[in-house]
C-alpha positions, -999 to +999 in steps of 0.1 A: -441+304+440-443+274+415-468+291+393-472+321+374-496+347+373-506+359+337-523+388+326-554+388+301-534+392+270-508+365+281-534+340+291-551+346+257-518+340+239-514+307+263-552+295+253-543+301+218-510+284+214-509+260+245-548+250+248-543+246+283-569+233+309-586+259+319-602+255+354-629+280+366-628+281+409-658+303+412-691+289+428-710+270+404-738+296+401-715+321+387-699+296+366-737+284+349-737+322+343-709+325+322-671+311+321-643+310+294-647+289+268-639+251+274-634+262+313-644+233+337-658+242+372-636+230+399-649+207+425-636+180+447-641+153+424-620+170+396-592+181+416-588+145+429-590+131+394-566+154+381-544+147+409-547+108+404-546+108+365-542+143+352-515+151+327-490+171+347-472+181+317-503+200+306-506+237+311-535+246+339-549+282+335-568+285+365-594+316+376-614+328+400-633+358+408-607+387+411-576+366+408-568+356+447-583+322+452-571+309+418-535+317+434-540+294+461-555+268+437-526+273+414-501+266+441-522+236+453-517+219+417-483+230+415-474+211+451-487+179+434-464+182+405-481+202+378-453+218+358-469+247+340-498+261+364-509+297+359-534+321+376-556+346+357-544+380+368-575+403+381-599+369+376-629+363+353-641+400+366-613+415+346-617+388+317-650+398+312-646+436+316-620+435+286-641+415+265-672+435+271-654+464+260-637+449+227 
């Protein structure tokens, strides 16, 4: 595996310290209903642009609904040479649950 799965707290640290590019791979309707701050919605054009012109040294934090689809996308970007790729463990549902309880 060329990417790492990060817990919510480790992801929060990454966001604070490394300012990663945050990618939301849920469907557009759910993205519009709510997403992590500064997250970009993943679509084919964005994937193509990142592969061709993206900074492969910049950290990527990818999330989906529950943490499974984001692992596939994390592997995809790792295969294209991105060096620091992370998948959010538990996905947006876990993130939202933690932050609503706070």
